[in-house]
MARZA-475735 format. One record per residue: residue number from 1; residue in one letter; z negated, y, x of N, C-alpha, C in turn. Coordinates in nm, 3 decimals, always signed. Each point is the difference from the previous one (the first is absolute). Example, Ala and Ser with C-alpha at 12.3 -4.5 7.8 and 13.67 -1.06 7.14 Angstrom:
% MARZA-475735
{pos:1 | code:A | nZ:-0.780 | nY:-0.569 | nX:+1.319 | caZ:+0.000 | caY:+0.119 | caX:-0.089 | cZ:+0.000 | cY:+0.120 | cX:+0.090}
{pos:2 | code:S | nZ:+0.072 | nY:+0.105 | nX:-0.035 | caZ:-0.006 | caY:+0.119 | caX:+0.082 | cZ:-0.073 | cY:+0.109 | cX:-0.077}
***
This chain:
% MARZA-475735
{pos:1 | code:M | nZ:+2.278 | nY:+1.278 | nX:-0.260 | caZ:-0.107 | caY:+0.149 | caX:+0.003 | cZ:-0.109 | cY:+0.061 | cX:-0.088}
{pos:2 | code:T | nZ:+0.088 | nY:-0.092 | nX:-0.164 | caZ:-0.007 | caY:+0.003 | caX:-0.091 | cZ:-0.139 | cY:-0.029 | cX:-0.034}
{pos:3 | code:I | nZ:+0.023 | nY:-0.111 | nX:+0.075 | caZ:-0.134 | caY:-0.099 | caX:-0.038 | cZ:-0.137 | cY:+0.023 | cX:+0.051}
{pos:4 | code:W | nZ:+0.001 | nY:+0.072 | nX:+0.137 | caZ:-0.080 | caY:+0.069 | caX:+0.105 | cZ:-0.069 | cY:+0.132 | cX:-0.103}
{pos:5 | code:K | nZ:+0.056 | nY:+0.032 | nX:-0.063 | caZ:-0.027 | caY:+0.121 | caX:-0.097 | cZ:-0.040 | cY:-0.041 | cX:-0.113}
{pos:6 | code:L | nZ:+0.054 | nY:-0.178 | nX:-0.051 | caZ:-0.067 | caY:-0.013 | caX:-0.142 | cZ:-0.125 | cY:-0.039 | cX:+0.057}
{pos:7 | code:R | nZ:-0.058 | nY:-0.065 | nX:+0.079 | caZ:-0.101 | caY:-0.002 | caX:+0.010 | cZ:-0.178 | cY:+0.113 | cX:-0.046}
{pos:8 | code:N | nZ:+0.122 | nY:+0.181 | nX:+0.001 | caZ:-0.117 | caY:+0.067 | caX:-0.039 | cZ:-0.005 | cY:-0.035 | cX:-0.170}
{pos:9 | code:N | nZ:+0.083 | nY:-0.012 | nX:-0.011 | caZ:-0.091 | caY:-0.021 | caX:-0.157 | cZ:-0.104 | cY:-0.059 | cX:-0.033}
{pos:10 | code:N | nZ:-0.066 | nY:-0.116 | nX:+0.052 | caZ:-0.139 | caY:-0.009 | caX:+0.012 | cZ:-0.083 | cY:+0.054 | cX:-0.011}
{pos:11 | code:P | nZ:-0.056 | nY:+0.035 | nX:-0.145 | caZ:-0.119 | caY:+0.080 | caX:-0.019 | cZ:-0.145 | cY:+0.039 | cX:+0.021}
{pos:12 | code:L | nZ:+0.031 | nY:-0.162 | nX:+0.093 | caZ:-0.137 | caY:-0.011 | caX:+0.132 | cZ:-0.038 | cY:+0.098 | cX:+0.117}
{pos:13 | code:R | nZ:+0.192 | nY:-0.007 | nX:+0.060 | caZ:+0.042 | caY:+0.028 | caX:+0.100 | cZ:-0.083 | cY:+0.094 | cX:+0.059}
{pos:14 | code:K | nZ:-0.057 | nY:+0.066 | nX:+0.121 | caZ:-0.079 | caY:+0.130 | caX:+0.074 | cZ:+0.156 | cY:+0.099 | cX:-0.069}
{pos:15 | code:S | nZ:+0.125 | nY:-0.015 | nX:+0.035 | caZ:+0.110 | caY:+0.098 | caX:-0.031 | cZ:+0.146 | cY:-0.071 | cX:-0.125}
{pos:16 | code:Y | nZ:-0.109 | nY:+0.009 | nX:-0.117 | caZ:+0.023 | caY:+0.011 | caX:-0.121 | cZ:+0.117 | cY:+0.073 | cX:-0.042}
{pos:17 | code:I | nZ:+0.096 | nY:-0.043 | nX:-0.062 | caZ:+0.098 | caY:+0.152 | caX:-0.057 | cZ:-0.018 | cY:-0.054 | cX:-0.133}
{pos:18 | code:T | nZ:+0.063 | nY:+0.124 | nX:-0.129 | caZ:-0.026 | caY:-0.077 | caX:-0.064 | cZ:+0.163 | cY:-0.016 | cX:-0.139}
{pos:19 | code:N | nZ:+0.090 | nY:-0.131 | nX:+0.082 | caZ:+0.176 | caY:-0.019 | caX:+0.006 | cZ:-0.045 | cY:-0.098 | cX:-0.081}
{pos:20 | code:N | nZ:+0.122 | nY:-0.012 | nX:-0.115 | caZ:-0.024 | caY:-0.087 | caX:-0.071 | cZ:+0.122 | cY:-0.084 | cX:+0.083}
{pos:21 | code:I | nZ:+0.019 | nY:-0.116 | nX:+0.014 | caZ:+0.104 | caY:-0.166 | caX:+0.088 | cZ:+0.084 | cY:-0.030 | cX:-0.137}
{pos:22 | code:T | nZ:+0.105 | nY:+0.016 | nX:+0.078 | caZ:+0.078 | caY:-0.074 | caX:-0.192 | cZ:+0.027 | cY:-0.171 | cX:+0.058}
{pos:23 | code:L | nZ:+0.002 | nY:-0.022 | nX:-0.112 | caZ:-0.008 | caY:-0.201 | caX:-0.059 | cZ:+0.057 | cY:-0.002 | cX:+0.117}
{pos:24 | code:S | nZ:+0.151 | nY:+0.045 | nX:+0.039 | caZ:+0.070 | caY:-0.065 | caX:+0.193 | cZ:-0.099 | cY:+0.003 | cX:+0.047}
{pos:25 | code:E | nZ:-0.051 | nY:+0.110 | nX:+0.022 | caZ:-0.131 | caY:-0.017 | caX:+0.132 | cZ:-0.152 | cY:-0.082 | cX:+0.013}
{pos:26 | code:F | nZ:+0.008 | nY:-0.045 | nX:-0.118 | caZ:-0.146 | caY:-0.038 | caX:-0.084 | cZ:+0.018 | cY:-0.173 | cX:+0.031}
{pos:27 | code:D | nZ:+0.201 | nY:-0.099 | nX:-0.063 | caZ:+0.009 | caY:-0.065 | caX:+0.079 | cZ:+0.015 | cY:-0.026 | cX:+0.135}
{pos:28 | code:A | nZ:+0.105 | nY:+0.108 | nX:+0.036 | caZ:+0.007 | caY:-0.032 | caX:+0.179 | cZ:-0.150 | cY:-0.046 | cX:+0.028}
{pos:29 | code:L | nZ:-0.092 | nY:+0.103 | nX:-0.023 | caZ:-0.116 | caY:-0.053 | caX:+0.009 | cZ:-0.049 | cY:-0.126 | cX:+0.027}
{pos:30 | code:I | nZ:+0.050 | nY:-0.049 | nX:-0.131 | caZ:-0.104 | caY:-0.079 | caX:-0.046 | cZ:+0.135 | cY:-0.090 | cX:+0.090}
{pos:31 | code:R | nZ:+0.095 | nY:-0.062 | nX:+0.028 | caZ:+0.113 | caY:-0.038 | caX:+0.056 | cZ:-0.025 | cY:-0.028 | cX:+0.111}
{pos:32 | code:I | nZ:-0.045 | nY:+0.093 | nX:+0.129 | caZ:-0.049 | caY:-0.010 | caX:+0.136 | cZ:-0.157 | cY:-0.073 | cX:-0.024}
{pos:33 | code:T | nZ:-0.090 | nY:+0.048 | nX:-0.065 | caZ:-0.072 | caY:-0.088 | caX:-0.031 | cZ:-0.043 | cY:-0.117 | cX:+0.042}
{pos:34 | code:V | nZ:+0.094 | nY:-0.066 | nX:-0.128 | caZ:+0.034 | caY:-0.138 | caX:+0.022 | cZ:+0.048 | cY:-0.004 | cX:+0.058}
{pos:35 | code:E | nZ:+0.079 | nY:-0.019 | nX:+0.108 | caZ:+0.065 | caY:-0.010 | caX:+0.138 | cZ:-0.143 | cY:+0.024 | cX:+0.135}
{pos:36 | code:M | nZ:-0.024 | nY:+0.052 | nX:-0.077 | caZ:-0.130 | caY:-0.027 | caX:+0.192 | cZ:-0.160 | cY:-0.092 | cX:-0.069}
{pos:37 | code:S | nZ:+0.029 | nY:-0.021 | nX:-0.159 | caZ:-0.156 | caY:-0.068 | caX:+0.018 | cZ:+0.123 | cY:-0.177 | cX:+0.039}
{pos:38 | code:K | nZ:+0.078 | nY:-0.035 | nX:-0.043 | caZ:+0.113 | caY:-0.098 | caX:+0.031 | cZ:+0.000 | cY:-0.027 | cX:+0.117}
{pos:39 | code:Y | nZ:+0.028 | nY:+0.133 | nX:+0.194 | caZ:-0.059 | caY:+0.003 | caX:+0.166 | cZ:-0.129 | cY:-0.030 | cX:-0.025}
{pos:40 | code:L | nZ:-0.092 | nY:+0.057 | nX:-0.055 | caZ:-0.172 | caY:-0.030 | caX:+0.000 | cZ:-0.058 | cY:-0.111 | cX:+0.006}
{pos:41 | code:Y | nZ:+0.076 | nY:-0.002 | nX:-0.117 | caZ:-0.119 | caY:-0.164 | caX:-0.055 | cZ:-0.012 | cY:-0.112 | cX:+0.102}
{pos:42 | code:P | nZ:+0.036 | nY:-0.009 | nX:+0.103 | caZ:-0.086 | caY:-0.108 | caX:+0.076 | cZ:-0.154 | cY:+0.053 | cX:-0.006}
{pos:43 | code:Y | nZ:+0.014 | nY:+0.161 | nX:+0.036 | caZ:-0.197 | caY:+0.138 | caX:+0.039 | cZ:+0.016 | cY:-0.044 | cX:-0.081}
{pos:44 | code:I | nZ:+0.033 | nY:+0.035 | nX:-0.179 | caZ:-0.052 | caY:-0.009 | caX:-0.064 | cZ:-0.098 | cY:-0.097 | cX:-0.033}
{pos:45 | code:R | nZ:+0.026 | nY:-0.134 | nX:-0.019 | caZ:-0.002 | caY:-0.141 | caX:-0.067 | cZ:-0.073 | cY:+0.002 | cX:+0.157}
{pos:46 | code:E | nZ:-0.007 | nY:+0.081 | nX:+0.098 | caZ:-0.166 | caY:-0.044 | caX:+0.094 | cZ:-0.081 | cY:+0.027 | cX:-0.007}
{pos:47 | code:I | nZ:+0.045 | nY:+0.136 | nX:-0.067 | caZ:-0.113 | caY:+0.089 | caX:-0.024 | cZ:-0.097 | cY:-0.040 | cX:-0.094}
{pos:48 | code:M | nZ:+0.036 | nY:-0.082 | nX:-0.140 | caZ:-0.011 | caY:-0.070 | caX:-0.080 | cZ:-0.084 | cY:-0.069 | cX:+0.031}
{pos:49 | code:K | nZ:+0.021 | nY:-0.132 | nX:+0.067 | caZ:-0.051 | caY:-0.074 | caX:+0.010 | cZ:-0.139 | cY:-0.038 | cX:+0.073}
{pos:50 | code:S | nZ:+0.037 | nY:+0.167 | nX:+0.097 | caZ:-0.151 | caY:+0.051 | caX:+0.025 | cZ:-0.091 | cY:+0.068 | cX:-0.005}
{pos:51 | code:K | nZ:+0.013 | nY:+0.052 | nX:-0.137 | caZ:-0.096 | caY:+0.017 | caX:-0.084 | cZ:-0.028 | cY:-0.103 | cX:-0.122}
{pos:52 | code:E | nZ:+0.067 | nY:-0.105 | nX:+0.009 | caZ:-0.064 | caY:-0.123 | caX:-0.108 | cZ:-0.122 | cY:-0.088 | cX:+0.099}
{pos:53 | code:N | nZ:+0.018 | nY:+0.003 | nX:+0.155 | caZ:-0.112 | caY:-0.038 | caX:+0.094 | cZ:-0.011 | cY:+0.074 | cX:+0.111}
{pos:54 | code:V | nZ:-0.104 | nY:+0.104 | nX:-0.082 | caZ:-0.059 | caY:+0.077 | caX:+0.059 | cZ:-0.027 | cY:-0.037 | cX:+0.160}
{pos:55 | code:E | nZ:-0.121 | nY:-0.136 | nX:+0.086 | caZ:-0.072 | caY:-0.007 | caX:+0.015 | cZ:+0.097 | cY:-0.091 | cX:+0.141}
{pos:56 | code:E | nZ:+0.157 | nY:-0.046 | nX:-0.023 | caZ:+0.016 | caY:-0.008 | caX:+0.102 | cZ:+0.154 | cY:+0.120 | cX:+0.057}
{pos:57 | code:N | nZ:+0.046 | nY:+0.047 | nX:-0.091 | caZ:+0.148 | caY:+0.076 | caX:-0.001 | cZ:-0.106 | cY:+0.139 | cX:-0.107}
{pos:58 | code:S | nZ:-0.072 | nY:+0.124 | nX:+0.108 | caZ:-0.100 | caY:+0.111 | caX:-0.052 | cZ:+0.062 | cY:+0.094 | cX:+0.107}
{pos:59 | code:V | nZ:+0.111 | nY:+0.016 | nX:+0.135 | caZ:+0.046 | caY:+0.041 | caX:+0.053 | cZ:+0.138 | cY:+0.046 | cX:-0.024}
{pos:60 | code:V | nZ:+0.099 | nY:-0.073 | nX:-0.089 | caZ:+0.073 | caY:+0.005 | caX:-0.057 | cZ:-0.043 | cY:+0.134 | cX:-0.133}
{pos:61 | code:W | nZ:-0.055 | nY:-0.073 | nX:-0.053 | caZ:-0.057 | caY:+0.152 | caX:-0.192 | cZ:-0.018 | cY:+0.066 | cX:+0.075}
{pos:62 | code:N | nZ:-0.133 | nY:+0.043 | nX:+0.119 | caZ:-0.055 | caY:+0.116 | caX:+0.067 | cZ:+0.065 | cY:+0.043 | cX:+0.084}
{pos:63 | code:D | nZ:+0.116 | nY:-0.042 | nX:+0.070 | caZ:+0.106 | caY:+0.107 | caX:+0.059 | cZ:+0.100 | cY:+0.045 | cX:-0.154}
{pos:64 | code:F | nZ:+0.003 | nY:-0.062 | nX:-0.040 | caZ:+0.104 | caY:+0.042 | caX:-0.162 | cZ:-0.069 | cY:+0.146 | cX:+0.020}
{pos:65 | code:N | nZ:-0.143 | nY:-0.094 | nX:-0.114 | caZ:-0.067 | caY:+0.124 | caX:-0.036 | cZ:-0.002 | cY:+0.155 | cX:+0.082}
{pos:66 | code:K | nZ:-0.056 | nY:-0.022 | nX:+0.078 | caZ:+0.038 | caY:+0.138 | caX:+0.101 | cZ:+0.088 | cY:+0.077 | cX:+0.026}
{pos:67 | code:R | nZ:+0.109 | nY:-0.045 | nX:+0.008 | caZ:+0.118 | caY:+0.044 | caX:+0.016 | cZ:+0.025 | cY:+0.088 | cX:-0.173}
{pos:68 | code:F | nZ:-0.009 | nY:-0.122 | nX:-0.069 | caZ:-0.021 | caY:+0.080 | caX:-0.136 | cZ:-0.040 | cY:+0.105 | cX:-0.038}
{pos:69 | code:I | nZ:-0.118 | nY:+0.052 | nX:+0.076 | caZ:-0.078 | caY:+0.140 | caX:-0.018 | cZ:+0.025 | cY:+0.026 | cX:+0.079}
{pos:70 | code:E | nZ:+0.039 | nY:+0.016 | nX:+0.048 | caZ:+0.057 | caY:+0.127 | caX:+0.154 | cZ:+0.095 | cY:+0.021 | cX:-0.049}
{pos:71 | code:L | nZ:+0.142 | nY:-0.075 | nX:-0.074 | caZ:+0.076 | caY:+0.114 | caX:-0.076 | cZ:-0.030 | cY:+0.084 | cX:-0.042}
{pos:72 | code:I | nZ:-0.073 | nY:-0.079 | nX:-0.131 | caZ:-0.045 | caY:+0.093 | caX:-0.081 | cZ:-0.057 | cY:+0.122 | cX:+0.035}
{pos:73 | code:K | nZ:-0.108 | nY:-0.013 | nX:+0.057 | caZ:-0.116 | caY:+0.095 | caX:+0.030 | cZ:+0.136 | cY:+0.103 | cX:+0.085}
{pos:74 | code:E | nZ:+0.134 | nY:-0.029 | nX:+0.100 | caZ:+0.078 | caY:+0.021 | caX:+0.078 | cZ:+0.050 | cY:+0.194 | cX:-0.067}
{pos:75 | code:R | nZ:+0.099 | nY:-0.140 | nX:-0.120 | caZ:+0.124 | caY:+0.006 | caX:-0.049 | cZ:-0.067 | cY:+0.054 | cX:-0.233}
{pos:76 | code:F | nZ:-0.122 | nY:+0.027 | nX:-0.004 | caZ:-0.045 | caY:+0.028 | caX:-0.161 | cZ:-0.063 | cY:+0.078 | cX:+0.013}
{pos:77 | code:N | nZ:-0.038 | nY:+0.088 | nX:-0.134 | caZ:-0.072 | caY:+0.028 | caX:-0.016 | cZ:-0.138 | cY:-0.007 | cX:-0.026}
{pos:78 | code:I | nZ:-0.102 | nY:-0.026 | nX:+0.061 | caZ:-0.127 | caY:-0.079 | caX:+0.015 | cZ:-0.070 | cY:+0.076 | cX:-0.059}
{pos:79 | code:D | nZ:+0.025 | nY:+0.160 | nX:-0.100 | caZ:-0.113 | caY:+0.008 | caX:-0.099 | cZ:+0.053 | cY:-0.001 | cX:-0.143}
{pos:80 | code:S | nZ:+0.119 | nY:-0.066 | nX:+0.029 | caZ:+0.023 | caY:-0.058 | caX:-0.205 | cZ:-0.119 | cY:-0.167 | cX:+0.025}
{pos:81 | code:I | nZ:-0.037 | nY:+0.079 | nX:-0.154 | caZ:-0.073 | caY:-0.214 | caX:-0.074 | cZ:+0.080 | cY:-0.073 | cX:+0.083}
{pos:82 | code:R | nZ:+0.150 | nY:+0.035 | nX:-0.092 | caZ:+0.017 | caY:-0.225 | caX:+0.023 | cZ:+0.052 | cY:+0.013 | cX:+0.148}
{pos:83 | code:V | nZ:+0.006 | nY:+0.078 | nX:+0.103 | caZ:-0.030 | caY:-0.030 | caX:+0.121 | cZ:-0.108 | cY:-0.011 | cX:+0.033}
{pos:84 | code:K | nZ:-0.077 | nY:+0.073 | nX:-0.058 | caZ:-0.213 | caY:-0.067 | caX:+0.103 | cZ:+0.057 | cY:-0.193 | cX:-0.096}
{pos:85 | code:K | nZ:+0.009 | nY:+0.037 | nX:-0.174 | caZ:+0.029 | caY:-0.184 | caX:+0.032 | cZ:+0.029 | cY:-0.129 | cX:+0.109}
{pos:86 | code:L | nZ:+0.123 | nY:+0.100 | nX:+0.052 | caZ:+0.081 | caY:-0.126 | caX:+0.064 | cZ:-0.095 | cY:+0.006 | cX:+0.182}
{pos:87 | code:L | nZ:-0.105 | nY:+0.149 | nX:+0.017 | caZ:-0.044 | caY:-0.065 | caX:+0.072 | cZ:-0.095 | cY:-0.124 | cX:+0.046}
{pos:88 | code:N | nZ:-0.103 | nY:+0.049 | nX:-0.186 | caZ:-0.118 | caY:-0.034 | caX:-0.031 | cZ:+0.029 | cY:-0.218 | cX:+0.075}
{pos:89 | code:Q | nZ:-0.053 | nY:-0.017 | nX:+0.033 | caZ:-0.016 | caY:-0.144 | caX:+0.122 | cZ:+0.041 | cY:-0.149 | cX:-0.172}
{pos:90 | code:A | nZ:-0.142 | nY:+0.080 | nX:-0.068 | caZ:-0.044 | caY:-0.146 | caX:-0.107 | cZ:+0.223 | cY:+0.090 | cX:-0.124}
{pos:91 | code:E | nZ:-0.044 | nY:+0.093 | nX:-0.050 | caZ:+0.152 | caY:-0.033 | caX:-0.041 | cZ:+0.162 | cY:+0.025 | cX:+0.089}
{pos:92 | code:N | nZ:-0.013 | nY:-0.014 | nX:+0.067 | caZ:+0.165 | caY:-0.004 | caX:+0.093 | cZ:-0.010 | cY:-0.183 | cX:+0.017}
{pos:93 | code:D | nZ:-0.067 | nY:-0.070 | nX:+0.003 | caZ:+0.034 | caY:-0.109 | caX:+0.030 | cZ:+0.069 | cY:-0.054 | cX:-0.077}
{pos:94 | code:E | nZ:-0.034 | nY:-0.034 | nX:-0.148 | caZ:+0.099 | caY:+0.049 | caX:-0.139 | cZ:+0.088 | cY:+0.033 | cX:+0.003}
{pos:95 | code:I | nZ:+0.058 | nY:+0.086 | nX:+0.109 | caZ:+0.127 | caY:+0.080 | caX:-0.069 | cZ:+0.059 | cY:+0.008 | cX:+0.096}
{pos:96 | code:I | nZ:-0.040 | nY:-0.082 | nX:+0.145 | caZ:+0.137 | caY:-0.040 | caX:+0.102 | cZ:+0.018 | cY:-0.118 | cX:-0.010}
{pos:97 | code:V | nZ:-0.092 | nY:-0.098 | nX:-0.078 | caZ:+0.033 | caY:-0.116 | caX:-0.062 | cZ:+0.100 | cY:-0.054 | cX:-0.067}
{pos:98 | code:K | nZ:-0.039 | nY:+0.117 | nX:-0.124 | caZ:+0.088 | caY:+0.040 | caX:-0.118 | cZ:+0.075 | cY:+0.036 | cX:+0.022}
{pos:99 | code:S | nZ:+0.107 | nY:+0.132 | nX:+0.126 | caZ:+0.086 | caY:-0.034 | caX:+0.053 | cZ:+0.111 | cY:-0.070 | cX:+0.143}
{pos:100 | code:L | nZ:-0.119 | nY:-0.064 | nX:+0.048 | caZ:+0.103 | caY:-0.115 | caX:+0.058 | cZ:+0.014 | cY:-0.103 | cX:-0.099}
{pos:101 | code:L | nZ:-0.071 | nY:-0.006 | nX:-0.075 | caZ:+0.095 | caY:-0.112 | caX:-0.096 | cZ:+0.139 | cY:+0.040 | cX:-0.098}
{pos:102 | code:I | nZ:+0.016 | nY:+0.139 | nX:+0.009 | caZ:+0.077 | caY:+0.032 | caX:-0.113 | cZ:+0.113 | cY:+0.043 | cX:+0.076}
{pos:103 | code:L | nZ:-0.021 | nY:-0.001 | nX:+0.201 | caZ:+0.112 | caY:-0.048 | caX:+0.047 | cZ:+0.041 | cY:-0.147 | cX:+0.009}
{pos:104 | code:S | nZ:-0.092 | nY:-0.049 | nX:+0.036 | caZ:+0.012 | caY:-0.121 | caX:-0.003 | cZ:+0.133 | cY:-0.072 | cX:-0.082}
{pos:105 | code:F | nZ:-0.035 | nY:+0.024 | nX:-0.135 | caZ:+0.104 | caY:-0.021 | caX:-0.152 | cZ:+0.083 | cY:+0.023 | cX:+0.048}
{pos:106 | code:C | nZ:+0.039 | nY:+0.144 | nX:+0.073 | caZ:+0.154 | caY:+0.096 | caX:+0.011 | cZ:+0.080 | cY:-0.089 | cX:+0.121}
{pos:107 | code:I | nZ:-0.077 | nY:-0.178 | nX:+0.072 | caZ:+0.156 | caY:-0.029 | caX:+0.032 | cZ:+0.083 | cY:-0.122 | cX:-0.076}
{pos:108 | code:S | nZ:-0.035 | nY:+0.001 | nX:-0.099 | caZ:+0.029 | caY:-0.083 | caX:-0.096 | cZ:+0.179 | cY:+0.033 | cX:-0.047}
{pos:109 | code:N | nZ:+0.038 | nY:-0.073 | nX:-0.034 | caZ:+0.202 | caY:+0.097 | caX:-0.030 | cZ:-0.040 | cY:+0.068 | cX:-0.148}
{pos:110 | code:Q | nZ:-0.058 | nY:-0.015 | nX:-0.052 | caZ:-0.062 | caY:+0.134 | caX:-0.104 | cZ:-0.131 | cY:+0.093 | cX:+0.044}
{pos:111 | code:G | nZ:-0.062 | nY:+0.000 | nX:+0.160 | caZ:-0.062 | caY:+0.146 | caX:+0.031 | cZ:+0.113 | cY:+0.117 | cX:-0.042}
{pos:112 | code:Y | nZ:+0.079 | nY:+0.038 | nX:+0.037 | caZ:-0.037 | caY:+0.179 | caX:-0.030 | cZ:+0.011 | cY:-0.009 | cX:-0.170}
{pos:113 | code:Q | nZ:+0.005 | nY:-0.107 | nX:-0.132 | caZ:-0.047 | caY:+0.011 | caX:-0.107 | cZ:-0.080 | cY:+0.019 | cX:-0.051}
{pos:114 | code:K | nZ:-0.110 | nY:-0.079 | nX:+0.113 | caZ:-0.145 | caY:-0.091 | caX:-0.025 | cZ:-0.077 | cY:+0.220 | cX:+0.012}
{pos:115 | code:L | nZ:+0.018 | nY:+0.016 | nX:+0.123 | caZ:-0.013 | caY:+0.080 | caX:+0.072 | cZ:+0.028 | cY:+0.162 | cX:-0.108}
{pos:116 | code:K | nZ:+0.091 | nY:+0.026 | nX:-0.053 | caZ:+0.005 | caY:+0.016 | caX:-0.113 | cZ:-0.026 | cY:+0.014 | cX:-0.078}
{pos:117 | code:N | nZ:+0.000 | nY:-0.095 | nX:-0.060 | caZ:-0.113 | caY:+0.027 | caX:-0.146 | cZ:-0.090 | cY:-0.005 | cX:+0.044}
{pos:118 | code:F | nZ:-0.075 | nY:-0.014 | nX:+0.115 | caZ:-0.159 | caY:+0.036 | caX:+0.006 | cZ:-0.013 | cY:+0.101 | cX:+0.012}
{pos:119 | code:L | nZ:+0.117 | nY:+0.073 | nX:+0.068 | caZ:-0.027 | caY:+0.160 | caX:+0.052 | cZ:+0.016 | cY:+0.130 | cX:-0.193}
{pos:120 | code:Y | nZ:+0.083 | nY:-0.067 | nX:-0.062 | caZ:+0.011 | caY:+0.086 | caX:-0.151 | cZ:-0.156 | cY:-0.029 | cX:-0.042}
{pos:121 | code:D | nZ:-0.013 | nY:-0.153 | nX:+0.031 | caZ:-0.173 | caY:+0.017 | caX:-0.124 | cZ:-0.030 | cY:+0.038 | cX:+0.079}
{pos:122 | code:F | nZ:-0.058 | nY:+0.056 | nX:+0.069 | caZ:-0.119 | caY:+0.077 | caX:+0.160 | cZ:-0.024 | cY:+0.131 | cX:-0.113}
***
């Protein structure tokens, strides 16, 4: 239940709550993300391969991109400038690829530390 409530701390969401999360909650979210990226790695890899070879595998990339945009429109505040950047086709490809690369790097033994360092530098 706590994790479900933490998602509302995202300022891009429609139902944003100004509530600071603790360091231990942040740490727990990183650990969950790393574990989920390990589970989703085959799918992440397939999406990245489809982006490299658009002519042959455009269906996978297009399906993923379409679903990504649908989820943003459904859950995020589309009046926000930052959310509009995610919905802009020219800019969101770069954001998606970068996010997928970061998640794919999380599958290593040092995945937790890599993601934590990235988020602290962000």
